[in-house]
DRENBA-729034 format. One record per residue (C-alpha): residue in one letter; residue number from 1; x, y negated, z. Coordinates in pm, whole numbers, plus 50000, padded with zeros to 5 digits. Example, Ala and Ser with C-alpha at 12.3 -4.5 7.8 and 13.67 -1.06 7.14 Angstrom:
# DRENBA-729034
SITE r   k    c1    c2    c3
SITE A   1 51230 50450 50780
SITE S   2 51367 50106 50714
//
This chain:
# DRENBA-729034
SITE r   k    c1    c2    c3
SITE M   1 50000 50000 50000
SITE M   2 50141 49666 49893
SITE D   3 50297 49470 50181
SITE W   4 50221 49748 50430
SITE T   5 50392 50083 50378
SITE D   6 50748 49953 50387
SITE R   7 51040 50152 50524
SITE H   8 50968 50047 50885
SITE C   9 50607 50158 50856
SITE R  10 50711 50493 50710
SITE A  11 50971 50553 50979
SITE F  12 50704 50490 51241
SITE H  13 50445 50710 51072
SITE R  14 50697 50991 51050
SITE T  15 50710 51006 51430
SITE L  16 50340 51101 51419
SITE S  17 50346 51365 51144
SITE A  18 50630 51581 51017
SITE R  19 50437 51717 50720
SITE A  20 50247 51427 50561
SITE L  21 50398 51305 50235
SITE L  22 50463 50933 50278
SITE Y  23 50454 50683 49991
SITE T  24 50634 50356 49939
SITE E  25 50462 50037 49845
SITE M  26 50425 50001 49470
SITE V  27 50759 49878 49332
SITE T  28 50778 49739 48980
SITE T  29 51027 49875 48733
SITE G  30 51176 49528 48699
SITE A  31 51245 49514 49071
SITE V  32 51409 49857 49069
SITE L  33 51620 49786 48763
SITE H  34 51723 49428 48839
SITE G  35 51650 49355 49205
SITE P  36 51834 49426 49532
SITE R  37 51781 49802 49526
SITE E  38 51884 49891 49877
SITE R  39 51650 49632 50023
SITE L  40 51363 49727 49793
SITE I  41 51382 50106 49777
SITE G  42 51637 50213 50036
SITE F  43 51504 50437 50312
SITE D  44 51611 50637 50613
SITE A  45 51652 51012 50567
SITE A  46 51425 51061 50869
SITE E  47 51133 50940 50654
SITE H  48 51135 51255 50440
SITE P  49 50930 51380 50270
SITE V  50 50877 51047 50093
SITE A  51 50764 50952 49743
SITE I  52 50818 50629 49552
SITE Q  53 50534 50462 49366
SITE L  54 50633 50272 49053
SITE G  55 50444 50005 48864
SITE G  56 50516 49956 48497
SITE S  57 50413 50045 48144
SITE D  58 50735 50061 47945
SITE P  59 50838 50427 47910
SITE R  60 51209 50351 47890
SITE D  61 51203 50126 48196
SITE L  62 51000 50379 48392
SITE A  63 51242 50656 48299
SITE A  64 51537 50444 48413
SITE A  65 51362 50346 48737
SITE A  66 51264 50707 48805
SITE R  67 51624 50815 48755
SITE I  68 51740 50557 49009
SITE A  69 51470 50664 49255
SITE E  70 51576 51027 49226
SITE A  71 51937 50927 49292
SITE F  72 51820 50748 49607
SITE G  73 51670 51077 49726
SITE Y  74 51296 51039 49671
SITE R  75 51109 51371 49656
SITE E  76 50844 51250 49409
SITE V  77 50794 50967 49161
SITE N  78 50438 50837 49134
SITE L  79 50303 50607 48862
SITE N  80 50041 50357 48974
SITE V  81 49741 50346 48739
SITE G  82 49501 50220 49004
SITE C  83 49596 49876 49137
SITE P  84 49343 49615 49017
SITE S  85 49514 49287 49113
SITE D  86 49541 49003 48863
SITE R  87 49918 48990 48908
SITE V  88 49947 49357 48822
SITE Q  89 49718 49320 48521
SITE D  90 49930 49032 48394
SITE G  91 50226 49269 48396
SITE R  92 50025 49532 48206
SITE F  93 50035 49799 48472
SITE G  94 49809 49935 48741
SITE A  95 49440 50002 48681
SITE C  96 49428 49828 48342
SITE L  97 49625 50125 48206
SITE M  98 49310 50335 48242
SITE R  99 49224 50179 47904
SITE E 100 49550 50307 47751
SITE P 101 49571 50680 47825
SITE A 102 49811 50748 47538
SITE L 103 50057 50493 47678
SITE V 104 50028 50646 48025
SITE G 105 50105 50983 47870
SITE D 106 50414 50837 47703
SITE C 107 50523 50691 48037
SITE V 108 50482 51023 48215
SITE A 109 50668 51208 47940
SITE A 110 50959 50966 47964
SITE M 111 50975 51000 48342
SITE K 112 50953 51379 48325
SITE G 113 51242 51378 48082
SITE A 114 51451 51167 48317
SITE V 115 51412 51343 48653
SITE S 116 51376 51687 48805
SITE V 117 51152 51585 49097
SITE P 118 50773 51593 49053
SITE V 119 50614 51310 48855
SITE T 120 50258 51226 48960
SITE V 121 49993 50968 48871
SITE K 122 49757 50777 49099
SITE C 123 49454 50645 48914
SITE R 124 49091 50534 48938
SITE I 125 48794 50712 48779
SITE G 126 48765 50424 48532
SITE V 127 48757 50047 48500
SITE D 128 48482 49797 48425
SITE D 129 48226 49940 48183
SITE Q 130 48414 50262 48112
SITE D 131 48224 50589 48146
SITE P 132 48401 50766 48436
SITE E 133 48356 51106 48271
SITE A 134 48521 51002 47945
SITE A 135 48781 50770 48099
SITE L 136 48916 51014 48355
SITE D 137 48910 51303 48110
SITE A 138 49106 51101 47854
SITE L 139 49370 50999 48106
SITE T 140 49396 51353 48241
SITE A 141 49439 51502 47895
SITE A 142 49715 51254 47812
SITE V 143 49916 51307 48129
SITE R 144 49866 51683 48124
SITE A 145 50011 51696 47775
SITE A 146 50307 51498 47909
SITE G 147 50367 51746 48191
SITE V 148 50235 51556 48493
SITE D 149 50274 51749 48818
SITE A 150 49966 51618 49000
SITE L 151 49690 51356 48992
SITE I 152 49579 51149 49290
SITE V 153 49238 50999 49215
SITE H 154 49086 50702 49396
SITE A 155 48724 50801 49351
SITE R 156 48601 50454 49257
SITE K 157 48598 50243 48947
SITE A 158 48807 49927 48949
SITE W 159 48646 49606 48831
SITE L 160 48923 49402 48676
SITE Q 161 48716 49086 48650
SITE G 162 48494 48949 48926
SITE L 163 48622 49148 49224
SITE S 164 48931 49087 49434
SITE P 165 49168 49375 49516
SITE K 166 49013 49388 49865
SITE E 167 48660 49404 49721
SITE N 168 48774 49673 49477
SITE R 169 48857 49894 49775
SITE D 170 48501 49879 49909
SITE I 171 48235 49755 49668
SITE P 172 48252 50001 49375
SITE P 173 48069 50314 49491
SITE L 174 48260 50629 49574
SITE D 175 48210 50928 49345
SITE Y 176 48376 51231 49502
SITE G 177 48176 51454 49271
SITE R 178 48365 51315 48973
SITE V 179 48695 51425 49127
SITE H 180 48558 51772 49199
SITE R 181 48441 51801 48839
SITE L 182 48787 51703 48723
SITE K 183 48940 51978 48935
SITE A 184 48684 52231 48810
SITE A 185 48780 52150 48452
SITE N 186 49153 52164 48533
SITE P 187 49191 52441 48792
SITE D 188 49567 52472 48743
SITE L 189 49635 52098 48787
SITE P 190 49692 51981 49146
SITE V 191 49434 51710 49222
SITE A 192 49418 51501 49540
SITE L 193 49138 51271 49655
SITE N 194 49175 50913 49775
SITE G 195 48921 50651 49877
SITE G 196 48688 50612 50174
SITE L 197 48853 50879 50390
SITE Q 198 48816 50724 50734
SITE D 199 48925 51013 50954
SITE L 200 49051 51370 50948
SITE A 201 48701 51514 50966
SITE T 202 48619 51341 50638
SITE A 203 48948 51461 50494
SITE R 204 48880 51822 50594
SITE A 205 48532 51801 50444
SITE A 206 48680 51672 50119
SITE L 207 48919 51967 50108
SITE A 208 48648 52227 50172
SITE P 209 48566 52439 49865
SITE A 210 48251 52338 49675
SITE D 211 48109 52590 49430
SITE G 212 48435 52778 49453
SITE I 213 48645 52472 49366
SITE A 214 48883 52319 49621
SITE L 215 49091 52007 49590
SITE D 216 49462 52032 49658
SITE G 217 49513 51734 49886
SITE V 218 49393 51404 50022
SITE M 219 49557 51064 50048
SITE L 220 49482 50843 50348
SITE G 221 49558 50473 50323
SITE R 222 49392 50201 50528
SITE A 223 49253 50441 50790
SITE A 224 49598 50574 50874
SITE Y 225 49742 50224 50885
SITE A 226 49468 50077 51103
SITE E 227 49454 50377 51339
SITE P 228 49803 50533 51328
SITE A 229 49720 50780 51606
SITE L 230 49498 50975 51367
SITE L 231 49821 51094 51204
SITE L 232 49886 51297 51520
SITE G 233 49610 51529 51399
SITE V 234 49746 51580 51048
SITE D 235 49996 51855 51127
SITE P 236 49772 52066 51355
SITE E 237 49447 52015 51161
SITE L 238 49570 52027 50802
SITE F 239 49894 52225 50826
SITE G 240 49839 52447 51129
SITE Q 241 50145 52338 51323
SITE A 242 50214 52127 51630
SITE P 243 50264 51752 51586
SITE P 244 50616 51617 51641
SITE V 245 50507 51430 51956
SITE A 246 50234 51483 52212
SITE D 247 50071 51140 52217
SITE P 248 50109 50777 52104
SITE F 249 50335 50696 52399
SITE A 250 50576 50967 52291
SITE A 251 50560 50831 51937
SITE V 252 50683 50493 52059
SITE E 253 50969 50663 52243
SITE A 254 51058 50855 51928
SITE Y 255 51055 50531 51727
SITE E 256 51274 50339 51971
SITE P 257 51612 50460 51834
SITE Y 258 51509 50344 51488
SITE V 259 51397 50007 51626
SITE A 260 51722 49965 51818
SITE A 261 51930 50046 51511
SITE R 262 51744 49801 51290
SITE L 263 51759 49527 51555
SITE G 264 52134 49577 51551
SITE E 265 52128 49513 51176
SITE G 266 51945 49184 51222
SITE V 267 51590 49302 51145
SITE R 268 51329 49109 51344
SITE L 269 51121 49312 51589
SITE H 270 50791 49200 51437
SITE A 271 50888 49349 51100
SITE M 272 50868 49689 51271
SITE T 273 50603 49647 51538
SITE R 274 50344 49489 51306
SITE H 275 50277 49842 51185
SITE M 276 50201 49961 51540
SITE L 277 49928 49718 51643
SITE G 278 49647 49974 51616
SITE L 279 49835 50260 51782
SITE F 280 49652 50241 52114
SITE N 281 49305 50152 51991
SITE G 282 49048 50302 52226
SITE R 283 49257 50276 52542
SITE P 284 49232 50018 52821
SITE G 285 49508 49769 52763
SITE A 286 49508 49800 52385
SITE R 287 49413 49435 52339
SITE P 288 49686 49294 52569
SITE Y 289 49931 49529 52396
SITE R 290 49839 49388 52055
SITE R 291 49851 49033 52186
SITE H 292 50196 49078 52340
SITE L 293 50341 49219 52019
SITE S 294 50167 48951 51811
SITE V 295 50299 48666 52027
SITE A 296 50612 48765 52218
SITE G 297 50706 49015 51949
SITE T 298 50742 48740 51688
SITE R 299 50987 48528 51886
SITE P 300 51354 48522 51781
SITE E 301 51465 48675 52112
SITE A 302 51219 48966 52089
SITE G 303 51383 49303 52134
SITE L 304 51327 49658 52250
SITE H 305 51232 49524 52592
SITE T 306 50942 49338 52429
SITE L 307 50804 49658 52283
SITE R 308 50836 49833 52618
SITE E 309 50660 49545 52792
SITE A 310 50372 49576 52549
SITE V 311 50340 49953 52597
SITE A 312 50342 49909 52975
SITE L 313 50016 49715 52941
SITE V 314 49833 50023 52810
SITE S 315 49658 50278 53028
SITE R 316 49777 50635 52979
SITE E 317 49426 50768 53036
SITE P 318 49247 50796 52700
SITE V 319 48890 50678 52665
SITE S 320 48650 50699 52375
SITE A 321 48534 50336 52372
SITE A 322 48738 50078 52184
SITE A 323 48947 49856 52407
//
């Protein structure tokens, strides 16, 4: 997610789940090829498994960017065909590429020819007045012919004119059935569902077989960011293994060495703790915790002690009501 799932966010989320595949923010090919690479796409090995999401529409540039990403150690390269923002449209990438399935196929083919790691595509079910059946089928046929390894489908249309990116995440209606029909027509293609998955119960329901057809995965976005503690359930509920830590307090302790190391490199505390504000939602003291990190945590002198002060404001007895 743009401006959210940076390396600090991913390092924090990894303390909560060992198995979830984490994704970078969308990074444009121009940034990868010509920008400060370490700052833009560098990551800590502790984040693994992690995938990079690229934005672009030039096959040669995407191939070159994918090659660089593989050299950095990413386990998967994902092409964004779903972002609806005006800025992205102006660059001819993101959701507007739903109208150019042949070009998307060329992009995937170029990336597949450049790297050995999986190449995947994240898309919508269509844009504007497109028929979702025809649009998604056309895109799928093009990327399948190019050798795509998996599709991640946000089960909404994107409206490129008239809706903001935020509105495009909520207003267009969800159509999970369209994604299930896609999987039924392509049983050997891994297909994951994205969009409107607010908790793990919804995710499990989406993964349950319907008419003998089961999806291969789910992608959680805003829900996992707003309520990071739900990631504690990913490993036991979706993978059948214990989580890496017992509770949110232990997650903070596990994150502290990373925070200390980055502080030593000159990273401001708020750059890391802004991703933790919702960690204790539902516990007494959650509001003072958020306030302390949002105020004291933004000061130049903020350090590990500031994070510990914030956590000390939270009750260790869980409750069901929001604090």
